[in-house]
C-alpha positions in Angstrom: 209.9 153.9 -57.3 207.5 156.5 -57.7 204.4 156.6 -55.9 206.2 159.6 -55.1 203.2 161.6 -55.8 201.0 162.1 -52.9 198.1 160.5 -54.7 194.7 162.0 -54.0 196.2 165.5 -53.8 198.7 165.1 -56.6 201.3 167.0 -54.7 203.6 166.8 -57.6 203.2 164.8 -60.7 206.0 162.5 -59.8 207.1 162.7 -56.2 209.8 160.1 -56.5 211.6 157.8 -58.8 212.5 154.2 -58.2 215.6 152.4 -58.7 214.8 148.9 -57.4 215.3 147.6 -60.8 218.8 148.8 -61.1 219.4 146.9 -58.0 218.2 143.7 -59.5 220.3 144.1 -62.6 223.4 143.6 -60.6 221.8 140.8 -58.7 222.5 138.4 -61.5 226.0 139.6 -61.8 227.4 140.4 -58.3 227.8 138.5 -55.1 227.4 140.8 -52.1 227.6 139.8 -48.5 227.1 136.2 -49.3 224.0 136.6 -51.6 223.7 136.8 -55.3 221.9 139.9 -56.2 220.8 142.0 -59.2 220.7 145.7 -59.8 218.8 147.9 -62.1 218.3 151.6 -62.8 214.8 152.7 -63.2 212.6 155.6 -64.0 209.8 156.7 -61.7 208.4 153.6 -60.0 205.7 152.4 -57.6 207.7 150.1 -55.3 209.9 147.5 -57.1 209.0 148.0 -60.7 208.7 151.1 -63.0 205.0 150.5 -63.4 203.4 153.8 -62.4 201.4 156.6 -63.8 204.0 159.2 -62.7 206.6 161.1 -64.8 208.9 163.5 -63.0 207.6 167.1 -63.3 209.5 169.6 -65.5 212.4 171.1 -63.7 212.0 168.9 -60.6 215.2 167.0 -59.7 214.6 163.8 -57.8 217.3 162.3 -55.6 216.9 158.9 -54.1 218.8 156.2 -52.2 217.5 152.6 -52.1 218.8 149.8 -49.9 217.7 146.1 -50.0 218.8 143.6 -47.4 217.7 140.3 -45.8 216.3 140.4 -42.3 216.7 138.0 -39.4 218.6 135.5 -41.5 222.1 134.1 -40.9 224.8 134.1 -43.5 224.7 130.3 -43.9 221.0 130.6 -44.7 221.3 133.1 -47.5 221.7 136.5 -45.7 222.9 139.3 -47.9 222.1 142.6 -49.6 222.0 144.4 -53.0 224.4 147.2 -53.9 223.2 150.6 -52.6 221.4 152.5 -55.4 221.9 156.3 -55.6 219.9 157.9 -58.4 219.0 161.2 -60.0 216.0 161.9 -62.2 214.7 165.1 -63.7 211.7 166.1 -65.8 212.8 167.8 -69.0 209.7 168.8 -71.0 207.7 172.0 -70.0 204.4 170.6 -71.3 201.3 169.5 -69.4 200.0 167.0 -71.9 203.3 165.4 -72.9 206.0 164.8 -70.4 209.5 163.2 -70.2 212.1 162.3 -67.6 215.6 161.1 -67.8 217.7 159.6 -65.1 221.0 158.0 -64.0 221.8 155.5 -61.2 225.0 154.5 -59.6 225.0 151.1 -57.8 227.9 150.4 -55.5 229.7 148.2 -54.8 229.7 146.8 -58.3 232.0 146.4 -61.4 229.7 148.3 -63.8 227.8 150.7 -61.6 226.2 153.2 -64.0 222.7 152.7 -65.5 220.5 155.1 -67.5 216.7 155.3 -67.9 214.1 157.5 -69.6 210.3 157.7 -69.8 207.8 159.8 -71.7 204.1 160.0 -72.3 200.7 161.5 -71.6 199.3 161.8 -68.1 195.7 161.0 -67.2 193.1 163.1 -69.1 195.6 164.5 -71.6 194.5 162.6 -74.8 190.8 163.2 -74.1 188.4 163.6 -71.2 188.8 160.6 -68.8 191.7 159.2 -70.8 194.1 156.9 -69.0 197.8 157.7 -68.7 199.7 156.2 -71.6 203.5 156.1 -71.4 206.6 154.3 -72.7 210.0 153.9 -71.0 213.3 152.2 -70.9 215.2 151.1 -67.8 218.6 149.5 -67.0 220.5 150.8 -70.0 223.9 149.7 -68.7 227.3 150.5 -70.0 228.7 147.0 -70.5 227.5 145.2 -73.7 225.7 142.0 -73.0 226.5 142.3 -69.3 224.5 145.2 -67.9 222.7 146.5 -71.0 219.3 145.0 -70.0 217.6 147.7 -72.1 214.1 146.9 -70.8 211.4 148.7 -72.7 207.9 148.9 -71.2 204.4 150.3 -71.7 202.3 151.9 -69.0 198.5 152.2 -69.1 197.1 153.6 -65.9 194.0 155.1 -64.3 192.9 156.6 -61.0 189.6 155.2 -59.6 188.1 157.7 -57.2 187.8 156.4 -53.7 189.9 153.3 -54.4 193.4 154.3 -55.8 195.6 154.2 -58.8 196.0 151.1 -61.0 198.6 150.6 -63.9 199.7 147.7 -66.0 201.7 146.9 -69.1 204.1 144.6 -70.9 207.9 144.7 -70.9 210.7 143.3 -73.1 214.5 143.4 -72.6 217.8 142.3 -74.0 217.5 138.5 -74.5 221.2 138.0 -74.0 221.1 139.5 -70.5 217.6 139.2 -69.2 217.6 135.4 -68.7 216.5 132.8 -66.2 218.7 130.9 -63.7 219.9 128.5 -66.3 220.9 131.3 -68.7 218.0 130.8 -71.0 216.1 133.7 -72.6 213.5 135.1 -70.3 213.2 138.6 -71.5 209.4 139.2 -71.8 206.6 139.7 -69.3 204.1 142.0 -67.7 203.9 144.4 -64.7 201.1 145.7 -62.6 200.9 148.2 -59.7 198.5 149.9 -57.2 198.8 152.7 -54.8 196.5 154.7 -52.5 197.1 157.6 -50.0 195.8 157.9 -46.5 195.9 160.4 -43.6 195.4 163.7 -45.5 197.2 166.6 -43.7 198.5 170.1 -44.4 202.1 171.0 -44.0 203.5 174.2 -42.5 203.1 176.0 -45.8 199.5 174.9 -46.3 200.2 172.2 -48.9 197.8 169.3 -48.8 199.4 165.8 -48.8 198.7 162.3 -47.7 201.0 161.4 -44.8 200.9 157.7 -45.7 200.7 156.0 -49.1 200.3 152.2 -49.5 202.0 150.8 -52.6 202.3 147.4 -54.2 203.5 146.0 -57.5 204.5 142.9 -59.3 206.5 141.8 -62.4 206.2 138.4 -64.1 209.1 136.4 -65.3 211.7 134.1 -63.8 214.4 136.7 -64.3 216.1 139.5 -62.4 213.0 141.8 -62.7 210.5 139.1 -61.7 209.0 139.8 -58.3 207.2 142.4 -56.3 206.3 143.7 -52.9 204.1 146.0 -50.8 204.9 148.7 -48.3 204.2 152.1 -46.9 205.5 155.6 -47.8 205.7 158.1 -45.0 205.8 161.7 -46.2 207.6 164.1 -43.9 206.8 166.9 -46.3 205.4 167.0 -49.8 209.0 166.7 -51.2 210.6 164.2 -48.7 209.4 160.6 -48.1 210.6 157.3 -46.7 209.4 153.9 -48.0 209.8 150.6 -46.3 208.5 147.1 -46.7 209.4 143.6 -48.0 210.2 142.5 -51.6 209.9 138.9 -52.9 211.4 137.4 -56.0 210.3 134.9 -58.6 213.7 133.4 -58.9 215.8 133.0 -55.7 218.7 131.6 -57.7 219.1 135.1 -59.2 218.0 137.6 -56.5 218.4 135.5 -53.4 216.0 135.3 -50.5 213.3 137.9 -49.9 214.6 141.3 -48.7 213.5 144.3 -46.8 213.8 147.7 -48.5 214.3 151.2 -47.1 214.1 154.0 -49.7 214.7 157.8 -49.1 213.3 160.2 -51.8 213.9 163.9 -52.0 212.4 166.3 -54.7 214.1 169.6 -55.4 211.6 171.8 -57.4 212.7 174.5 -59.7 216.0 172.8 -60.7 217.0 173.9 -64.2 214.1 176.2 -64.7 
């Protein structure tokens, strides 16, 4: 999840990374607290999906912890949660016009907790004046063949519209043996879309400009573990520390269970590895 830039002020080219997907990958494999849930590891994200213009900046290490749980629901009515996702992502290319990030997520409790992800591409304006962001990535590269190796590749095309916000969209395709519907049939292709916008511009103690609040929303098609979306708010304590919260809904309850509430903590550590 990475609207982890502070939008209009571009505090850092990728304020945060998202791991919601890691969480859904396990959803189709693990029963936790009475609900079936999935789990996925992801690159930078907006909210639930990896659909975002952001790529983690060079030398900036991102640490995040994501939790998803049902709210005000009794166990007999489908209460439950997903494994907690703890992830690290770092930007590895020192270029302005072509960037790349790599990451790892650990989802516990689960039998196969480790997932990998990567993303690379050109930011807005890099290819030519006014050019959209153009990126490719892979998420949920698990370690167990035909069990957690969702290997979802995706394309991002995104653009900032002044005064409105940032839009991005693109297709995805994954391992047809793992990314399936509730009946186990192939459901490994779809599309994703996302939007974010910052509000309440402020300056921190060091004089850095940032948006205190960022609204974010996204959606993924498909009756599979990735299918679904949500909308919520980021609160930035500083330009490098934020907290996201809001609801997430799913296209296929038989895989991911009832809608859930998410709380996500994101911390950037600039200068790592430089």
